[in-house]
C-alpha positions as CSV (number, residue, x, y, z in Angstrom):
1,M,-37.7,14.1,86.8
2,L,-37.8,11.1,89.0
3,S,-40.4,12.6,91.3
4,S,-42.9,12.8,88.4
5,L,-42.7,9.0,87.8
6,P,-45.3,6.9,89.7
7,T,-44.4,4.6,92.5
8,R,-45.2,1.6,90.3
9,P,-43.6,0.2,87.1
10,L,-44.8,1.7,83.8
11,S,-46.3,0.1,80.9
12,V,-44.6,0.5,77.4
13,D,-47.7,2.4,76.4
14,E,-47.4,4.7,79.3
15,L,-43.8,5.5,78.6
16,Q,-44.6,6.2,74.9
17,S,-47.3,8.5,76.1
18,L,-44.9,10.3,78.3
19,H,-42.6,10.7,75.3
20,R,-45.5,12.0,73.2
21,S,-46.5,14.5,75.6
22,G,-43.7,16.9,75.0
23,S,-42.5,17.0,78.5
24,L,-39.4,15.0,77.5
25,V,-37.2,15.1,74.4
26,A,-37.1,11.4,74.5
27,A,-38.3,8.4,76.7
28,A,-37.3,5.0,75.5
29,P,-37.7,1.7,77.3
30,I,-34.5,-0.3,77.6
31,N,-35.4,-3.5,79.5
32,V,-39.0,-4.6,79.6
33,V,-40.5,-7.6,81.6
34,L,-43.2,-9.4,79.7
35,D,-46.5,-10.1,81.0
36,P,-46.9,-13.8,82.1
37,D,-49.4,-14.4,79.2
38,Q,-46.7,-13.0,76.9
39,D,-49.1,-10.1,76.0
40,R,-46.6,-7.3,75.0
41,S,-49.3,-4.7,75.5
42,R,-49.3,-5.5,79.2
43,S,-45.4,-5.6,79.4
44,L,-43.8,-3.4,82.2
45,V,-40.7,-1.3,81.8
46,V,-38.0,-1.9,84.4
47,S,-35.5,0.6,83.0
48,A,-35.7,3.4,80.5
49,V,-33.7,6.4,79.1
50,L,-35.5,9.7,79.7
51,A,-34.1,12.9,78.2
52,T,-34.8,16.7,78.5
53,E,-33.0,19.4,76.7
54,A,-30.4,19.5,79.3
55,F,-30.0,15.9,80.5
56,V,-30.1,12.2,79.6
57,V,-31.0,10.0,82.5
58,G,-31.0,6.3,82.8
59,V,-33.7,5.0,85.3
60,S,-34.4,1.7,86.8
61,Y,-37.5,0.5,88.7
62,D,-36.9,-1.1,92.1
63,P,-39.9,-3.2,93.0
64,S,-38.8,-3.7,96.7
65,D,-38.9,0.1,97.3
66,Q,-41.4,0.9,94.7
67,T,-39.1,3.6,93.3
68,W,-37.4,4.7,90.2
69,N,-33.6,5.0,90.7
70,K,-31.3,7.2,88.7
71,V,-28.7,4.9,87.3
72,I,-26.7,7.4,85.2
73,Q,-27.2,11.0,84.2
74,K,-25.3,12.9,81.7
75,E,-25.4,16.3,80.0
76,N,-27.5,16.2,76.7
77,G,-25.0,18.2,74.8
78,P,-23.2,19.7,73.2
79,E,-26.0,21.5,71.2
80,S,-24.1,21.0,68.0
81,E,-24.2,17.3,68.4
82,K,-27.8,16.8,68.9
83,G,-29.6,14.9,66.3
84,P,-33.2,15.5,64.9
85,D,-34.7,13.9,68.1
86,G,-33.1,16.4,70.3
87,T,-30.5,14.1,71.8
88,V,-26.8,13.4,71.5
89,E,-26.6,9.8,70.3
90,S,-23.3,8.9,72.2
91,V,-24.9,10.1,75.5
92,I,-28.0,8.0,74.8
93,M,-25.9,5.0,74.0
94,E,-23.9,5.5,77.2
95,A,-27.1,5.6,79.2
96,E,-28.4,2.5,77.6
97,S,-25.1,0.6,78.2
98,A,-25.4,1.5,82.0
99,L,-29.0,0.1,82.1
100,E,-27.9,-3.1,80.2
101,Q,-25.2,-3.8,82.8
102,E,-27.9,-3.3,85.5
103,A,-30.1,-5.8,83.6
104,E,-27.2,-8.3,83.3
105,R,-26.8,-8.0,87.2
106,L,-30.3,-9.0,87.5
107,E,-30.1,-11.8,85.3
108,E,-27.2,-13.1,87.1
109,D,-29.2,-12.9,90.4
110,G,-32.0,-14.8,88.7
111,E,-34.5,-12.0,89.0
112,V,-35.1,-11.8,85.2
113,G,-34.6,-14.4,82.5
114,E,-32.7,-14.0,79.3
115,I,-33.4,-11.7,76.5
116,F,-36.0,-13.4,74.0
117,G,-37.0,-10.6,71.9
118,S,-36.1,-7.0,71.2
119,D,-37.6,-4.0,69.6
120,V,-35.8,-1.0,68.1
121,E,-37.6,2.5,68.4
122,D,-35.9,5.7,67.4
123,G,-32.6,4.0,67.4
124,V,-32.8,2.6,71.0
125,N,-33.0,-1.1,71.6
126,A,-35.7,-2.4,74.1
127,D,-34.9,-5.9,75.4
128,Y,-37.9,-8.1,76.3
129,R,-37.2,-10.5,79.1
130,D,-38.9,-13.2,81.1
131,G,-39.5,-11.7,84.5
132,T,-39.8,-15.0,86.3
133,E,-40.9,-14.2,89.9
134,L,-40.1,-10.5,89.5
135,N,-42.9,-10.2,86.8
136,K,-45.7,-11.4,89.3
137,V,-44.6,-8.6,91.8
138,L,-44.4,-5.9,89.0
139,Q,-47.9,-7.0,87.6
140,K,-49.4,-6.9,91.1
141,Q,-47.9,-3.4,91.8
142,Y,-49.1,-2.2,88.5
143,D,-52.6,-3.6,88.8
144,E,-53.0,-2.2,92.5
145,Y,-52.4,1.3,91.2
146,T,-54.1,1.3,87.9
147,Q,-57.3,-0.5,88.8
148,E,-58.3,1.9,91.6
């Protein structure tokens, strides 16, 4: 699953397209760094929950290595507990919690600012943060790959 992600951050729109493509049962942003101009359409995902029929994976983007890393992976089951979206809510919440802990570490290190806004989509909460210097790095990496 990680090998299919690009070596750059994803926009919120790209993550939503991945979800709609049918290759995943679910794909939801957890932590998003806002564009310097505060344009949410150019905001970049730094962590997300991705789900297949078998697994729920929490991933986090590392701009220094330009890679996505697995923070947590859990079985997406049992089948009897799956909701209409094809995921087990408690497993999604566990992955979301692990990614929130990762974001808190980034906040403590001064890499991202505090949460200033949130969106809830399909029961998953996406937190929007001021990315400070990290945002400039993410935007540069995103623009280098998408404007070629």
